N, C-alpha and C positions, 0 to 999 in steps of 0.2 A: 512815771505814771501820775495822772492827775485825778484824784478822787472827786473833784468838783466839776469835771467835764464829762458830759454824757453825749455820746455820738449815736444818733438814731439813724439806722439804715433802713430805708424803705426800698421797694422794688427798683425804682429808677432814680432815687435821690437820697441825699444824706444831709442830716441836720445836726449841727453841734450846739449843745445847750450847756451853759455854764451856771452852776448853782452859785448863787450870790446875786446874779442879775435877776434870776427867777428862782423860786423855790422848786426844787426837783427832788422827788423821793421815789426810789425804786423798791417795789415790794415783790420779791421773787415768788413767794407763796401764792400771791394773787395773780402773778404774771401781769402786773400793771406798773406803769410809771405815771406819777402824778406831777403835773407842772402847773404852777400858779404864780401870780405876780408876787414879788417880794415887796411888801409894803414899806420896808425900810429904805429901799432905793427907788421905788416907783414915784413918778411925778404925775400930776394931772394931765400934762401935755405929752407924755411919752408912754405908750402902751407897749411894754416889753413882750407881751403875748401876741401882738398883732401878726407877726410872721409865723407864729407857732399854732395859732387857733385852727388853721386849715388841716392840721394833722390829728385833731381830736377824733377819737373813735377808730383810728387806724392801728394796725399792728406793725411793729418794727422789731428788728434785731437791735439790741442796745449794747454798746461797748462802754464800759466804765472801769477805770482802775485796773486795766489789763484783763478783764473778764468779758465774755460775750454771753449775753442773755438772749435767747431766741423767742420769737413770737410774743412780744410784750405789748399789751394794749396801752395806747397813749391816751391819757385823760388830761385835758387842758381845762382849767377853770379859773 
């Protein structure tokens, strides 16, 4: 199991996000997952959030480290 891999499952699609390429924090109490650019690896010519921004504000089921979290709000900034 990979604690740095987050799999977001939407109604008709699935997205894998790797912490390290982006900063990814899951807050169970708030039922939110925050995804932001990792300034240590981001470059001015490469936007790691480009493909993820369209999921901002949507709810997903999130799998991480062998656990499934239901109805998590995706916040991309």
